[in-house]
A tleap script that builds the chain and sets N, CA, C and O, in Angstrom:
source leaprc.protein.ff14SB
mol = sequence {
  NMET THR CYS PHE LEU GLY VAL ASP VAL GLY
  LYS THR THR LEU VAL ALA ALA ILE TRP GLN
  ASP GLY THR GLY THR VAL VAL GLY SER PHE
  PRO ASN THR GLU GLU GLY PHE ALA ALA LEU
  ALA THR ALA LEU PRO PRO ARG THR SER VAL
  ARG LEU VAL LEU GLU PRO THR GLY GLY TYR
  GLU LEU ALA LEU ALA CTHR
}
set mol.1.N position { 24.134 9.719 8.806 }
set mol.1.CA position { 22.945 10.279 9.403 }
set mol.1.C position { 23.185 10.479 10.902 }
set mol.1.O position { 23.779 9.621 11.556 }
set mol.2.N position { 22.735 11.587 11.435 }
set mol.2.CA position { 22.926 11.905 12.846 }
set mol.2.C position { 21.719 11.459 13.664 }
set mol.2.O position { 20.570 11.623 13.252 }
set mol.3.N position { 22.008 10.891 14.831 }
set mol.3.CA position { 20.947 10.612 15.788 }
set mol.3.C position { 21.408 11.112 17.144 }
set mol.3.O position { 22.602 11.302 17.377 }
set mol.4.N position { 20.467 11.319 18.018 }
set mol.4.CA position { 20.762 11.738 19.382 }
set mol.4.C position { 20.555 10.546 20.296 }
set mol.4.O position { 19.531 9.867 20.226 }
set mol.5.N position { 21.530 10.297 21.151 }
set mol.5.CA position { 21.460 9.231 22.135 }
set mol.5.C position { 21.329 9.870 23.504 }
set mol.5.O position { 22.254 10.532 23.975 }
set mol.6.N position { 20.192 9.677 24.141 }
set mol.6.CA position { 19.973 10.188 25.484 }
set mol.6.C position { 20.161 9.070 26.492 }
set mol.6.O position { 19.628 7.973 26.321 }
set mol.7.N position { 20.922 9.351 27.547 }
set mol.7.CA position { 21.193 8.329 28.553 }
set mol.7.C position { 20.874 8.887 29.932 }
set mol.7.O position { 21.425 9.905 30.351 }
set mol.8.N position { 19.973 8.203 30.628 }
set mol.8.CA position { 19.677 8.491 32.021 }
set mol.8.C position { 20.667 7.666 32.836 }
set mol.8.O position { 20.637 6.435 32.801 }
set mol.9.N position { 21.536 8.343 33.565 }
set mol.9.CA position { 22.635 7.683 34.263 }
set mol.9.C position { 22.298 7.512 35.734 }
set mol.9.O position { 21.956 8.474 36.423 }
set mol.10.N position { 22.397 6.287 36.200 }
set mol.10.CA position { 22.247 5.972 37.615 }
set mol.10.C position { 23.527 5.334 38.125 }
set mol.10.O position { 24.445 5.059 37.351 }
set mol.11.N position { 23.584 5.103 39.411 }
set mol.11.CA position { 24.784 4.518 40.014 }
set mol.11.C position { 25.123 3.167 39.384 }
set mol.11.O position { 26.292 2.880 39.131 }
set mol.12.N position { 24.123 2.348 39.134 }
set mol.12.CA position { 24.382 1.005 38.614 }
set mol.12.C position { 23.808 0.746 37.234 }
set mol.12.O position { 24.115 -0.274 36.617 }
set mol.13.N position { 22.967 1.668 36.737 }
set mol.13.CA position { 22.246 1.401 35.491 }
set mol.13.C position { 22.239 2.612 34.561 }
set mol.13.O position { 22.184 3.759 35.006 }
set mol.14.N position { 22.298 2.331 33.269 }
set mol.14.CA position { 22.115 3.319 32.213 }
set mol.14.C position { 20.840 2.945 31.463 }
set mol.14.O position { 20.646 1.781 31.115 }
set mol.15.N position { 19.974 3.921 31.214 }
set mol.15.CA position { 18.790 3.690 30.398 }
set mol.15.C position { 18.924 4.606 29.188 }
set mol.15.O position { 19.049 5.823 29.328 }
set mol.16.N position { 18.897 4.011 28.001 }
set mol.16.CA position { 19.208 4.759 26.792 }
set mol.16.C position { 18.053 4.762 25.799 }
set mol.16.O position { 17.284 3.805 25.703 }
set mol.17.N position { 17.956 5.868 25.065 }
set mol.17.CA position { 16.992 6.000 23.981 }
set mol.17.C position { 17.629 6.834 22.874 }
set mol.17.O position { 18.487 7.676 23.139 }
set mol.18.N position { 17.209 6.597 21.645 }
set mol.18.CA position { 17.688 7.414 20.532 }
set mol.18.C position { 16.536 8.238 19.975 }
set mol.18.O position { 15.369 7.860 20.080 }
set mol.19.N position { 16.888 9.363 19.387 }
set mol.19.CA position { 15.941 10.243 18.716 }
set mol.19.C position { 16.479 10.474 17.322 }
set mol.19.O position { 17.590 10.969 17.134 }
set mol.20.N position { 15.663 10.101 16.345 }
set mol.20.CA position { 16.090 10.262 14.956 }
set mol.20.C position { 14.878 10.505 14.076 }
set mol.20.O position { 13.862 9.820 14.198 }
set mol.21.N position { 14.989 11.467 13.204 }
set mol.21.CA position { 13.915 11.768 12.250 }
set mol.21.C position { 12.562 11.975 12.933 }
set mol.21.O position { 11.529 11.557 12.411 }
set mol.22.N position { 12.573 12.621 14.104 }
set mol.22.CA position { 11.335 12.933 14.798 }
set mol.22.C position { 10.716 11.785 15.572 }
set mol.22.O position { 9.574 11.875 16.023 }
set mol.23.N position { 11.476 10.696 15.727 }
set mol.23.CA position { 10.947 9.522 16.429 }
set mol.23.C position { 11.906 9.079 17.519 }
set mol.23.O position { 13.112 8.976 17.293 }
set mol.24.N position { 11.367 8.818 18.699 }
set mol.24.CA position { 12.171 8.297 19.797 }
set mol.24.C position { 12.001 6.789 19.921 }
set mol.24.O position { 10.905 6.257 19.741 }
set mol.25.N position { 13.102 6.109 20.230 }
set mol.25.CA position { 13.092 4.658 20.392 }
set mol.25.C position { 13.924 4.287 21.603 }
set mol.25.O position { 15.068 4.722 21.729 }
set mol.26.N position { 13.361 3.490 22.493 }
set mol.26.CA position { 14.113 3.010 23.649 }
set mol.26.C position { 15.144 1.989 23.166 }
set mol.26.O position { 14.816 1.056 22.434 }
set mol.27.N position { 16.387 2.181 23.584 }
set mol.27.CA position { 17.458 1.248 23.232 }
set mol.27.C position { 17.535 0.147 24.274 }
set mol.27.O position { 17.691 -1.025 23.929 }
set mol.28.N position { 17.426 0.513 25.554 }
set mol.28.CA position { 17.432 -0.492 26.607 }
set mol.28.C position { 18.089 -0.007 27.873 }
set mol.28.O position { 18.451 1.162 28.005 }
set mol.29.N position { 18.234 -0.930 28.800 }
set mol.29.CA position { 18.857 -0.680 30.087 }
set mol.29.C position { 20.146 -1.502 30.157 }
set mol.29.O position { 20.171 -2.673 29.778 }
set mol.30.N position { 21.209 -0.872 30.648 }
set mol.30.CA position { 22.527 -1.488 30.643 }
set mol.30.C position { 23.217 -1.206 31.967 }
set mol.30.O position { 22.970 -0.175 32.592 }
set mol.31.N position { 24.085 -2.124 32.400 }
set mol.31.CA position { 24.836 -1.848 33.622 }
set mol.31.C position { 25.795 -0.669 33.420 }
set mol.31.O position { 26.333 -0.485 32.328 }
set mol.32.N position { 26.000 0.110 34.450 }
set mol.32.CA position { 26.929 1.240 34.381 }
set mol.32.C position { 28.343 0.722 34.664 }
set mol.32.O position { 28.950 1.014 35.694 }
set mol.33.N position { 28.839 -0.063 33.695 }
set mol.33.CA position { 30.164 -0.683 33.755 }
set mol.33.C position { 30.774 -0.641 32.364 }
set mol.33.O position { 30.089 -0.309 31.397 }
set mol.34.N position { 32.043 -0.973 32.255 }
set mol.34.CA position { 32.686 -1.047 30.937 }
set mol.34.C position { 31.942 -2.030 30.022 }
set mol.34.O position { 31.769 -1.770 28.832 }
set mol.35.N position { 31.509 -3.152 30.588 }
set mol.35.CA position { 30.767 -4.136 29.805 }
set mol.35.C position { 29.431 -3.573 29.342 }
set mol.35.O position { 28.996 -3.828 28.219 }
set mol.36.N position { 28.783 -2.805 30.213 }
set mol.36.CA position { 27.527 -2.163 29.851 }
set mol.36.C position { 27.707 -1.129 28.754 }
set mol.36.O position { 26.853 -0.997 27.878 }
set mol.37.N position { 28.821 -0.389 28.795 }
set mol.37.CA position { 29.097 0.599 27.747 }
set mol.37.C position { 29.242 -0.103 26.400 }
set mol.37.O position { 28.726 0.368 25.386 }
set mol.38.N position { 29.948 -1.235 26.398 }
set mol.38.CA position { 30.137 -1.998 25.165 }
set mol.38.C position { 28.803 -2.545 24.657 }
set mol.38.O position { 28.535 -2.519 23.456 }
set mol.39.N position { 27.964 -3.042 25.580 }
set mol.39.CA position { 26.655 -3.561 25.186 }
set mol.39.C position { 25.777 -2.446 24.609 }
set mol.39.O position { 25.053 -2.669 23.639 }
set mol.40.N position { 25.838 -1.263 25.193 }
set mol.40.CA position { 25.093 -0.113 24.681 }
set mol.40.C position { 25.556 0.225 23.268 }
set mol.40.O position { 24.731 0.434 22.378 }
set mol.41.N position { 26.851 0.280 23.059 }
set mol.41.CA position { 27.388 0.596 21.728 }
set mol.41.C position { 26.932 -0.431 20.698 }
set mol.41.O position { 26.603 -0.079 19.565 }
set mol.42.N position { 26.914 -1.690 21.090 }
set mol.42.CA position { 26.490 -2.761 20.185 }
set mol.42.C position { 25.001 -2.678 19.873 }
set mol.42.O position { 24.579 -3.044 18.776 }
set mol.43.N position { 24.206 -2.205 20.817 }
set mol.43.CA position { 22.753 -2.129 20.646 }
set mol.43.C position { 22.317 -0.988 19.735 }
set mol.43.O position { 21.180 -0.971 19.264 }
set mol.44.N position { 23.207 -0.039 19.483 }
set mol.44.CA position { 22.848 1.104 18.649 }
set mol.44.C position { 22.852 0.729 17.174 }
set mol.44.O position { 23.703 -0.043 16.731 }
set mol.45.N position { 21.907 1.269 16.413 }
set mol.45.CA position { 21.957 1.048 14.969 }
set mol.45.C position { 23.165 1.782 14.386 }
set mol.45.O position { 23.602 2.785 14.950 }
set mol.46.N position { 23.704 1.305 13.279 }
set mol.46.CA position { 24.872 1.972 12.686 }
set mol.46.C position { 24.531 3.407 12.271 }
set mol.46.O position { 23.485 3.664 11.675 }
set mol.47.N position { 25.416 4.311 12.592 }
set mol.47.CA position { 25.229 5.734 12.283 }
set mol.47.C position { 26.562 6.331 11.857 }
set mol.47.O position { 27.627 5.815 12.197 }
set mol.48.N position { 26.489 7.405 11.120 }
set mol.48.CA position { 27.702 8.144 10.827 }
set mol.48.C position { 28.027 9.124 11.939 }
set mol.48.O position { 29.180 9.522 12.109 }
set mol.49.N position { 27.009 9.513 12.697 }
set mol.49.CA position { 27.222 10.495 13.751 }
set mol.49.C position { 26.203 10.287 14.874 }
set mol.49.O position { 25.004 10.157 14.625 }
set mol.50.N position { 26.700 10.259 16.106 }
set mol.50.CA position { 25.828 10.149 17.279 }
set mol.50.C position { 26.147 11.310 18.204 }
set mol.50.O position { 27.310 11.535 18.540 }
set mol.51.N position { 25.147 12.034 18.612 }
set mol.51.CA position { 25.309 13.088 19.608 }
set mol.51.C position { 24.815 12.546 20.938 }
set mol.51.O position { 23.654 12.158 21.071 }
set mol.52.N position { 25.696 12.523 21.909 }
set mol.52.CA position { 25.410 11.936 23.208 }
set mol.52.C position { 24.909 13.002 24.171 }
set mol.52.O position { 25.538 14.047 24.332 }
set mol.53.N position { 23.777 12.736 24.808 }
set mol.53.CA position { 23.199 13.621 25.811 }
set mol.53.C position { 23.059 12.814 27.095 }
set mol.53.O position { 22.347 11.810 27.128 }
set mol.54.N position { 23.740 13.252 28.154 }
set mol.54.CA position { 23.724 12.534 29.422 }
set mol.54.C position { 22.982 13.321 30.480 }
set mol.54.O position { 23.069 14.548 30.535 }
set mol.55.N position { 22.255 12.610 31.317 }
set mol.55.CA position { 21.706 13.224 32.513 }
set mol.55.C position { 22.702 12.926 33.634 }
set mol.55.O position { 22.772 11.791 34.106 }
set mol.56.N position { 23.468 13.920 34.064 }
set mol.56.CA position { 24.482 13.664 35.083 }
set mol.56.C position { 23.862 13.341 36.436 }
set mol.56.O position { 22.857 13.923 36.843 }
set mol.57.N position { 24.496 12.394 37.112 }
set mol.57.CA position { 24.014 11.965 38.421 }
set mol.57.C position { 25.200 11.734 39.337 }
set mol.57.O position { 25.740 10.628 39.378 }
set mol.58.N position { 25.610 12.741 40.062 }
set mol.58.CA position { 26.631 12.593 41.088 }
set mol.58.C position { 27.978 12.058 40.621 }
set mol.58.O position { 28.705 11.441 41.398 }
set mol.59.N position { 28.313 12.292 39.356 }
set mol.59.CA position { 29.601 11.831 38.845 }
set mol.59.C position { 29.561 10.452 38.222 }
set mol.59.O position { 30.557 10.015 37.645 }
set mol.60.N position { 28.426 9.745 38.321 }
set mol.60.CA position { 28.333 8.393 37.762 }
set mol.60.C position { 28.377 8.403 36.234 }
set mol.60.O position { 28.572 7.357 35.615 }
set mol.61.N position { 28.202 9.557 35.633 }
set mol.61.CA position { 28.227 9.676 34.181 }
set mol.61.C position { 29.630 9.808 33.610 }
set mol.61.O position { 29.829 9.649 32.406 }
set mol.62.N position { 30.599 10.096 34.462 }
set mol.62.CA position { 31.947 10.443 33.985 }
set mol.62.C position { 32.618 9.303 33.219 }
set mol.62.O position { 33.282 9.564 32.215 }
set mol.63.N position { 32.473 8.075 33.645 }
set mol.63.CA position { 33.121 6.963 32.955 }
set mol.63.C position { 32.563 6.797 31.543 }
set mol.63.O position { 33.320 6.523 30.612 }
set mol.64.N position { 31.263 6.957 31.372 }
set mol.64.CA position { 30.671 6.848 30.040 }
set mol.64.C position { 31.079 8.011 29.154 }
set mol.64.O position { 31.264 7.841 27.949 }
set mol.65.N position { 31.220 9.188 29.741 }
set mol.65.CA position { 31.533 10.397 28.969 }
set mol.65.C position { 32.980 10.443 28.489 }
set mol.65.O position { 33.301 11.159 27.540 }
set mol.66.N position { 33.849 9.682 29.141 }
set mol.66.CA position { 35.266 9.750 28.758 }
set mol.66.C position { 35.701 8.596 27.913 }
set mol.66.O position { 36.865 8.524 27.519 }
savepdb mol mol.pdb
quit
């Protein structure tokens, strides 16, 4: 099942929400670090497919996108 993961990217923080089956759910706030990326991945429900949508902010999104 596909869900959309939207991430508002800040210098130090990521705020994430998923959209699935017409419903949005806040996933949480995570540090914009490798550890935060791992915590975000762990917080997501299991899916076969995730489409990532980032709000770019001055290049702070690049580490998460790669």
